[in-house]
C-alpha positions in Angstrom: -18.6 -12.5 17.3 -19.8 -14.7 14.4 -21.6 -11.8 12.9 -18.8 -9.6 13.1 -16.4 -12.1 11.8 -18.6 -12.8 8.8 -19.0 -9.1 7.9 -15.4 -8.5 8.2 -14.5 -11.4 6.1 -16.9 -10.0 3.6 -15.8 -6.7 3.7 -12.0 -7.5 3.4 -13.1 -9.8 0.3 -14.8 -6.7 -1.3 -12.0 -4.5 -0.6 -9.5 -6.9 -2.1 -11.5 -7.2 -5.2 -11.8 -3.4 -5.7 -8.0 -3.0 -5.0 -7.2 -5.7 -7.6 -9.6 -3.8 -10.1 -8.0 -0.5 -9.4 -4.4 -1.9 -9.8 -5.6 -3.5 -13.2 -7.0 -0.2 -14.2 -3.7 1.3 -13.6 -2.2 -1.1 -16.1 -1.0 -4.0 -14.2 -1.9 -7.5 -15.2 -4.3 -9.6 -13.0 -1.3 -11.8 -12.0 0.9 -8.7 -11.2 -2.0 -7.0 -9.3 -2.5 -10.3 -7.1 1.3 -10.6 -6.6 1.4 -7.0 -5.3 -1.2 -7.8 -2.7 0.6 -10.8 -1.7 3.8 -8.8 -0.7 4.2 -8.0 2.9 5.6 -4.6 3.8 7.1 -6.1 6.9 9.4 -8.1 4.7 11.0 -5.2 3.3 14.4 -4.1 4.8 14.0 -0.2 4.7 13.6 2.2 7.4 10.6 4.2 6.3 10.7 6.6 9.2 14.3 7.5 8.5 13.6 7.7 4.8 10.5 10.1 5.1 12.5 12.2 7.7 15.4 12.7 5.4 13.4 13.4 2.5 11.3 15.9 4.2 14.4 17.7 5.3 16.0 17.6 2.0 12.8 19.3 0.5 12.9 22.0 3.2 16.6 22.7 2.5 15.8 23.0 -1.4 13.1 25.4 -0.6 15.2 27.3 1.8 18.0 27.4 -0.9 15.7 29.1 -3.4 
């Protein structure tokens, strides 16, 4: 368990660094990139499933109308 825990901790740290680097490469400041990683999507009050389903059906209706 200890070995797995250490590897997981190290990998998540490396992943975080890479994501920060990529966000900064896209034009975000370091602070903005870190803040974006601090956001928890569970705090958002949107129904993603409903949103995706409605956008998919809208796209289908647009294609059918052509």
